GULONU-39817 format. One record per residue (C-alpha): residue number from 1; residue in one letter; z, x, y. Coordinates in steps of 0.1 Angstrom, whole numbers, plus 5000, padded with zeros to 4 digits. Example, Ala and Ser with C-alpha at 12.3 -4.5 7.8 and 13.67 -1.06 7.14 Angstrom:
# residues 2
<rec pos="1" code="a" Z="5078" X="5123" Y="4955"/>
<rec pos="2" code="s" Z="5071" X="5137" Y="4989"/>
This chain:
# residues 256
<rec pos="1" code="m" Z="7827" X="6439" Y="3018"/>
<rec pos="2" code="f" Z="7798" X="6463" Y="3023"/>
<rec pos="3" code="k" Z="7808" X="6469" Y="3058"/>
<rec pos="4" code="t" Z="7843" X="6477" Y="3047"/>
<rec pos="5" code="y" Z="7831" X="6502" Y="3021"/>
<rec pos="6" code="k" Z="7808" X="6518" Y="3047"/>
<rec pos="7" code="r" Z="7837" X="6523" Y="3071"/>
<rec pos="8" code="v" Z="7858" X="6539" Y="3043"/>
<rec pos="9" code="l" Z="7830" X="6562" Y="3034"/>
<rec pos="10" code="l" Z="7824" X="6572" Y="3070"/>
<rec pos="11" code="s" Z="7861" X="6578" Y="3075"/>
<rec pos="12" code="t" Z="7862" X="6600" Y="3044"/>
<rec pos="13" code="v" Z="7832" X="6620" Y="3055"/>
<rec pos="14" code="a" Z="7848" X="6625" Y="3090"/>
<rec pos="15" code="c" Z="7880" X="6637" Y="3075"/>
<rec pos="16" code="g" Z="7861" X="6661" Y="3052"/>
<rec pos="17" code="v" Z="7842" X="6675" Y="3082"/>
<rec pos="18" code="l" Z="7874" X="6679" Y="3103"/>
<rec pos="19" code="g" Z="7892" X="6695" Y="3073"/>
<rec pos="20" code="t" Z="7863" X="6720" Y="3069"/>
<rec pos="21" code="s" Z="7863" X="6728" Y="3106"/>
<rec pos="22" code="s" Z="7901" X="6733" Y="3106"/>
<rec pos="23" code="l" Z="7899" X="6756" Y="3075"/>
<rec pos="24" code="y" Z="7870" X="6776" Y="3091"/>
<rec pos="25" code="a" Z="7890" X="6780" Y="3123"/>
<rec pos="26" code="e" Z="7920" X="6791" Y="3103"/>
<rec pos="27" code="n" Z="7900" X="6816" Y="3083"/>
<rec pos="28" code="t" Z="7884" X="6829" Y="3115"/>
<rec pos="29" code="n" Z="7919" X="6835" Y="3130"/>
<rec pos="30" code="i" Z="7931" X="6853" Y="3098"/>
<rec pos="31" code="v" Z="7900" X="6875" Y="3099"/>
<rec pos="32" code="n" Z="7905" X="6883" Y="3136"/>
<rec pos="33" code="s" Z="7942" X="6891" Y="3129"/>
<rec pos="34" code="i" Z="7933" X="6914" Y="3100"/>
<rec pos="35" code="m" Z="7907" X="6932" Y="3122"/>
<rec pos="36" code="k" Z="7932" X="6936" Y="3150"/>
<rec pos="37" code="l" Z="7958" X="6949" Y="3126"/>
<rec pos="38" code="r" Z="7933" X="6974" Y="3111"/>
<rec pos="39" code="a" Z="7924" X="6986" Y="3146"/>
<rec pos="40" code="d" Z="7961" X="6990" Y="3155"/>
<rec pos="41" code="v" Z="7967" X="7009" Y="3122"/>
<rec pos="42" code="e" Z="7937" X="7032" Y="3129"/>
<rec pos="43" code="a" Z="7950" X="7038" Y="3165"/>
<rec pos="44" code="l" Z="7984" X="7047" Y="3151"/>
<rec pos="45" code="y" Z="7969" X="7071" Y="3126"/>
<rec pos="46" code="t" Z="7949" X="7087" Y="3155"/>
<rec pos="47" code="k" Z="7980" X="7090" Y="3176"/>
<rec pos="48" code="i" Z="7999" X="7105" Y="3147"/>
<rec pos="49" code="d" Z="7972" X="7131" Y="3142"/>
<rec pos="50" code="d" Z="7972" X="7139" Y="3179"/>
<rec pos="51" code="n" Z="8010" X="7143" Y="3179"/>
<rec pos="52" code="k" Z="8008" X="7166" Y="3149"/>
<rec pos="53" code="e" Z="7983" X="7188" Y="3167"/>
<rec pos="54" code="m" Z="8005" X="7188" Y="3198"/>
<rec pos="55" code="y" Z="8036" X="7196" Y="3178"/>
<rec pos="56" code="k" Z="8018" X="7225" Y="3160"/>
<rec pos="57" code="a" Z="8006" X="7239" Y="3194"/>
<rec pos="58" code="e" Z="8041" X="7235" Y="3209"/>
<rec pos="59" code="m" Z="8057" X="7253" Y="3179"/>
<rec pos="60" code="k" Z="8032" X="7281" Y="3181"/>
<rec pos="61" code="s" Z="8039" X="7285" Y="3219"/>
<rec pos="62" code="n" Z="8076" X="7285" Y="3213"/>
<rec pos="63" code="a" Z="8073" X="7311" Y="3186"/>
<rec pos="64" code="m" Z="8053" X="7333" Y="3209"/>
<rec pos="65" code="q" Z="8078" X="7328" Y="3237"/>
<rec pos="66" code="s" Z="8106" X="7336" Y="3213"/>
<rec pos="67" code="a" Z="8089" X="7368" Y="3203"/>
<rec pos="68" code="d" Z="8083" X="7378" Y="3239"/>
<rec pos="69" code="s" Z="8119" X="7370" Y="3248"/>
<rec pos="70" code="e" Z="8132" X="7391" Y="3219"/>
<rec pos="71" code="a" Z="8110" X="7421" Y="3229"/>
<rec pos="72" code="q" Z="8121" X="7418" Y="3265"/>
<rec pos="73" code="i" Z="8158" X="7416" Y="3256"/>
<rec pos="74" code="n" Z="8153" X="7447" Y="3234"/>
<rec pos="75" code="r" Z="8137" X="7466" Y="3263"/>
<rec pos="76" code="q" Z="8166" X="7455" Y="3286"/>
<rec pos="77" code="e" Z="8192" X="7466" Y="3261"/>
<rec pos="78" code="t" Z="8174" X="7500" Y="3258"/>
<rec pos="79" code="a" Z="8174" X="7503" Y="3296"/>
<rec pos="80" code="l" Z="8211" X="7494" Y="3297"/>
<rec pos="81" code="k" Z="8219" X="7521" Y="3271"/>
<rec pos="82" code="l" Z="8199" X="7547" Y="3291"/>
<rec pos="83" code="a" Z="8218" X="7537" Y="3323"/>
<rec pos="84" code="e" Z="8251" X="7541" Y="3306"/>
<rec pos="85" code="s" Z="8240" X="7574" Y="3291"/>
<rec pos="86" code="e" Z="8230" X="7587" Y="3326"/>
<rec pos="87" code="l" Z="8264" X="7575" Y="3339"/>
<rec pos="88" code="t" Z="8282" X="7594" Y="3311"/>
<rec pos="89" code="k" Z="8262" X="7626" Y="3318"/>
<rec pos="90" code="a" Z="8270" X="7623" Y="3356"/>
<rec pos="91" code="e" Z="8307" X="7618" Y="3348"/>
<rec pos="92" code="e" Z="8307" X="7650" Y="3326"/>
<rec pos="93" code="k" Z="8290" X="7670" Y="3353"/>
<rec pos="94" code="i" Z="8314" X="7659" Y="3380"/>
<rec pos="95" code="a" Z="8344" X="7664" Y="3358"/>
<rec pos="96" code="a" Z="8332" X="7699" Y="3351"/>
<rec pos="97" code="a" Z="8327" X="7706" Y="3388"/>
<rec pos="98" code="s" Z="8361" X="7692" Y="3396"/>
<rec pos="99" code="n" Z="8378" X="7715" Y="3371"/>
<rec pos="100" code="k" Z="8361" X="7745" Y="3388"/>
<rec pos="101" code="n" Z="8373" X="7733" Y="3422"/>
<rec pos="102" code="e" Z="8337" X="7731" Y="3433"/>
<rec pos="103" code="s" Z="8323" X="7706" Y="3458"/>
<rec pos="104" code="i" Z="8309" X="7676" Y="3439"/>
<rec pos="105" code="k" Z="8290" X="7663" Y="3470"/>
<rec pos="106" code="p" Z="8256" X="7674" Y="3457"/>
<rec pos="107" code="l" Z="8262" X="7657" Y="3424"/>
<rec pos="108" code="l" Z="8273" X="7625" Y="3442"/>
<rec pos="109" code="v" Z="8243" X="7625" Y="3464"/>
<rec pos="110" code="s" Z="8220" X="7630" Y="3434"/>
<rec pos="111" code="a" Z="8238" X="7602" Y="3415"/>
<rec pos="112" code="l" Z="8235" X="7578" Y="3445"/>
<rec pos="113" code="d" Z="8198" X="7587" Y="3450"/>
<rec pos="114" code="r" Z="8191" X="7578" Y="3413"/>
<rec pos="115" code="l" Z="8210" X="7545" Y="3417"/>
<rec pos="116" code="k" Z="8191" X="7537" Y="3448"/>
<rec pos="117" code="a" Z="8158" X="7542" Y="3429"/>
<rec pos="118" code="t" Z="8170" X="7520" Y="3401"/>
<rec pos="119" code="i" Z="8178" X="7492" Y="3425"/>
<rec pos="120" code="e" Z="8145" X="7494" Y="3443"/>
<rec pos="121" code="t" Z="8124" X="7493" Y="3412"/>
<rec pos="122" code="g" Z="8146" X="7468" Y="3393"/>
<rec pos="123" code="i" Z="8148" X="7430" Y="3394"/>
<rec pos="124" code="p" Z="8145" X="7419" Y="3431"/>
<rec pos="125" code="f" Z="8180" X="7406" Y="3434"/>
<rec pos="126" code="k" Z="8197" X="7413" Y="3468"/>
<rec pos="127" code="v" Z="8179" X="7446" Y="3469"/>
<rec pos="128" code="s" Z="8183" X="7454" Y="3506"/>
<rec pos="129" code="q" Z="8221" X="7446" Y="3505"/>
<rec pos="130" code="r" Z="8226" X="7467" Y="3474"/>
<rec pos="131" code="v" Z="8206" X="7497" Y="3488"/>
<rec pos="132" code="a" Z="8225" X="7494" Y="3521"/>
<rec pos="133" code="d" Z="8258" X="7497" Y="3501"/>
<rec pos="134" code="v" Z="8246" X="7529" Y="3484"/>
<rec pos="135" code="e" Z="8233" X="7544" Y="3517"/>
<rec pos="136" code="k" Z="8267" X="7536" Y="3533"/>
<rec pos="137" code="i" Z="8285" X="7557" Y="3507"/>
<rec pos="138" code="k" Z="8260" X="7586" Y="3513"/>
<rec pos="139" code="t" Z="8264" X="7584" Y="3551"/>
<rec pos="140" code="q" Z="8302" X="7583" Y="3550"/>
<rec pos="141" code="l" Z="8303" X="7612" Y="3525"/>
<rec pos="142" code="s" Z="8278" X="7632" Y="3546"/>
<rec pos="143" code="n" Z="8298" X="7626" Y="3578"/>
<rec pos="144" code="g" Z="8331" X="7634" Y="3562"/>
<rec pos="145" code="d" Z="8344" X="7598" Y="3568"/>
<rec pos="146" code="i" Z="8356" X="7596" Y="3532"/>
<rec pos="147" code="t" Z="8367" X="7622" Y="3508"/>
<rec pos="148" code="e" Z="8347" X="7633" Y="3478"/>
<rec pos="149" code="e" Z="8373" X="7616" Y="3455"/>
<rec pos="150" code="k" Z="8368" X="7583" Y="3473"/>
<rec pos="151" code="a" Z="8331" X="7586" Y="3473"/>
<rec pos="152" code="l" Z="8333" X="7593" Y="3436"/>
<rec pos="153" code="a" Z="8353" X="7561" Y="3430"/>
<rec pos="154" code="q" Z="8328" X="7541" Y="3451"/>
<rec pos="155" code="t" Z="8298" X="7556" Y="3432"/>
<rec pos="156" code="w" Z="8313" X="7546" Y="3398"/>
<rec pos="157" code="a" Z="8319" X="7511" Y="3412"/>
<rec pos="158" code="s" Z="8283" X="7508" Y="3423"/>
<rec pos="159" code="y" Z="8270" X="7519" Y="3389"/>
<rec pos="160" code="d" Z="8293" X="7495" Y="3372"/>
<rec pos="161" code="d" Z="8281" X="7467" Y="3394"/>
<rec pos="162" code="n" Z="8245" X="7476" Y="3387"/>
<rec pos="163" code="i" Z="8252" X="7475" Y="3349"/>
<rec pos="164" code="r" Z="8271" X="7442" Y="3353"/>
<rec pos="165" code="l" Z="8241" X="7426" Y="3370"/>
<rec pos="166" code="t" Z="8219" X="7432" Y="3340"/>
<rec pos="167" code="k" Z="8242" X="7408" Y="3320"/>
<rec pos="168" code="e" Z="8252" X="7383" Y="3347"/>
<rec pos="169" code="i" Z="8240" X="7347" Y="3347"/>
<rec pos="170" code="g" Z="8245" X="7325" Y="3377"/>
<rec pos="171" code="l" Z="8234" X="7309" Y="3410"/>
<rec pos="172" code="f" Z="8229" X="7328" Y="3442"/>
<rec pos="173" code="k" Z="8212" X="7326" Y="3476"/>
<rec pos="174" code="q" Z="8188" X="7352" Y="3491"/>
<rec pos="175" code="e" Z="8157" X="7354" Y="3512"/>
<rec pos="176" code="i" Z="8125" X="7356" Y="3493"/>
<rec pos="177" code="e" Z="8088" X="7357" Y="3503"/>
<rec pos="178" code="i" Z="8063" X="7329" Y="3493"/>
<rec pos="179" code="n" Z="8027" X="7333" Y="3504"/>
<rec pos="180" code="g" Z="8038" X="7359" Y="3529"/>
<rec pos="181" code="e" Z="8064" X="7337" Y="3545"/>
<rec pos="182" code="p" Z="8102" X="7345" Y="3542"/>
<rec pos="183" code="v" Z="8124" X="7316" Y="3531"/>
<rec pos="184" code="m" Z="8161" X="7313" Y="3521"/>
<rec pos="185" code="a" Z="8162" X="7301" Y="3486"/>
<rec pos="186" code="k" Z="8186" X="7294" Y="3457"/>
<rec pos="187" code="i" Z="8182" X="7319" Y="3429"/>
<rec pos="188" code="a" Z="8190" X="7314" Y="3392"/>
<rec pos="189" code="k" Z="8194" X="7348" Y="3377"/>
<rec pos="190" code="l" Z="8194" X="7353" Y="3339"/>
<rec pos="191" code="g" Z="8206" X="7389" Y="3336"/>
<rec pos="192" code="s" Z="8177" X="7411" Y="3345"/>
<rec pos="193" code="v" Z="8153" X="7392" Y="3321"/>
<rec pos="194" code="m" Z="8144" X="7361" Y="3342"/>
<rec pos="195" code="m" Z="8148" X="7349" Y="3378"/>
<rec pos="196" code="y" Z="8139" X="7314" Y="3390"/>
<rec pos="197" code="f" Z="8141" X="7301" Y="3426"/>
<rec pos="198" code="a" Z="8143" X="7268" Y="3444"/>
<rec pos="199" code="t" Z="8135" X="7264" Y="3481"/>
<rec pos="200" code="p" Z="8149" X="7238" Y="3506"/>
<rec pos="201" code="n" Z="8115" X="7220" Y="3506"/>
<rec pos="202" code="d" Z="8117" X="7214" Y="3469"/>
<rec pos="203" code="k" Z="8094" X="7242" Y="3457"/>
<rec pos="204" code="v" Z="8105" X="7259" Y="3424"/>
<rec pos="205" code="g" Z="8092" X="7288" Y="3405"/>
<rec pos="206" code="f" Z="8099" X="7322" Y="3389"/>
<rec pos="207" code="v" Z="8096" X="7359" Y="3395"/>
<rec pos="208" code="s" Z="8071" X="7381" Y="3377"/>
<rec pos="209" code="k" Z="8063" X="7418" Y="3380"/>
<rec pos="210" code="e" Z="8027" X="7428" Y="3385"/>
<rec pos="211" code="g" Z="8025" X="7466" Y="3384"/>
<rec pos="212" code="p" Z="8052" X="7479" Y="3408"/>
<rec pos="213" code="i" Z="8052" X="7446" Y="3428"/>
<rec pos="214" code="y" Z="8074" X="7416" Y="3422"/>
<rec pos="215" code="k" Z="8058" X="7382" Y="3429"/>
<rec pos="216" code="y" Z="8074" X="7348" Y="3435"/>
<rec pos="217" code="n" Z="8052" X="7322" Y="3416"/>
<rec pos="218" code="v" Z="8055" X="7285" Y="3427"/>
<rec pos="219" code="v" Z="8053" X="7261" Y="3397"/>
<rec pos="220" code="t" Z="8034" X="7229" Y="3400"/>
<rec pos="221" code="n" Z="8032" X="7216" Y="3364"/>
<rec pos="222" code="k" Z="8055" X="7186" Y="3363"/>
<rec pos="223" code="e" Z="8071" X="7194" Y="3329"/>
<rec pos="224" code="d" Z="8079" X="7230" Y="3340"/>
<rec pos="225" code="v" Z="8093" X="7218" Y="3373"/>
<rec pos="226" code="k" Z="8117" X="7195" Y="3354"/>
<rec pos="227" code="k" Z="8128" X="7223" Y="3332"/>
<rec pos="228" code="i" Z="8136" X="7246" Y="3362"/>
<rec pos="229" code="v" Z="8154" X="7218" Y="3380"/>
<rec pos="230" code="a" Z="8175" X="7211" Y="3349"/>
<rec pos="231" code="l" Z="8184" X="7248" Y="3348"/>
<rec pos="232" code="f" Z="8197" X="7248" Y="3383"/>
<rec pos="233" code="d" Z="8216" X="7216" Y="3376"/>
<rec pos="234" code="d" Z="8233" X="7231" Y="3345"/>
<rec pos="235" code="l" Z="8242" X="7263" Y="3363"/>
<rec pos="236" code="q" Z="8256" X="7243" Y="3392"/>
<rec pos="237" code="k" Z="8278" X="7226" Y="3366"/>
<rec pos="238" code="q" Z="8289" X="7260" Y="3354"/>
<rec pos="239" code="i" Z="8270" X="7256" Y="3321"/>
<rec pos="240" code="r" Z="8259" X="7291" Y="3311"/>
<rec pos="241" code="t" Z="8256" X="7288" Y="3273"/>
<rec pos="242" code="g" Z="8236" X="7267" Y="3250"/>
<rec pos="243" code="f" Z="8199" X="7259" Y="3245"/>
<rec pos="244" code="f" Z="8177" X="7259" Y="3276"/>
<rec pos="245" code="s" Z="8140" X="7249" Y="3276"/>
<rec pos="246" code="l" Z="8123" X="7270" Y="3302"/>
<rec pos="247" code="p" Z="8088" X="7280" Y="3312"/>
<rec pos="248" code="n" Z="8080" X="7316" Y="3302"/>
<rec pos="249" code="a" Z="8091" X="7338" Y="3331"/>
<rec pos="250" code="l" Z="8099" X="7371" Y="3315"/>
<rec pos="251" code="i" Z="8101" X="7400" Y="3340"/>
<rec pos="252" code="l" Z="8081" X="7428" Y="3324"/>
<rec pos="253" code="s" Z="8097" X="7462" Y="3328"/>
<rec pos="254" code="e" Z="8066" X="7482" Y="3323"/>
<rec pos="255" code="s" Z="8036" X="7485" Y="3346"/>
<rec pos="256" code="k" Z="8005" X="7466" Y="3338"/>
């Protein structure tokens, strides 16, 4: 009987020890889970704080770019109004000379020279071709190959084209120079405010003006590259309106 009681007692003690060990292990697991959850929560709070700072910085950058864009557009609108004003004055002078039966050749040559200067100092879009077209009118007028009336019509058409280019958005091709090397590239022209390029070897970038010189800047930042590539894709699909996220590439009209 004593032996039986001893076995029962030992069995009870063993169960108690096993139960205590199981409870300890379970409590340890709970504590570890709580510590892990707390660490996860702290990591999430840290990430939220970082995202808040990134969002604030991005909003500030967007606000600055928006202000720069608005200022640039205002300058371009002013330049456009001045060009239209010059065209109106030239029209009035030529009309007055025509009424007096005077030769309008000097006025046409002067108007063409001003247009040529505008093209050479403006956005670097097909400059050599546009200048050649102006010089052709001058040469034909000087040689008597065309009448003054025809030269007048061609001069107005050239001025109209120049004004239209300040508003035109689209894809084109032209030769550009990168690091001193000429390359045929695709051009995304946003009026006369911004110009982006994409080369056959997958380089992309934008045009900026440094003093009197225009420079083709290659973009290497992955996010900016994606934005420029997306612009080319949208323009290829004839999408010319809507919201475009682009790296700041305003072409400044004044010298630095």
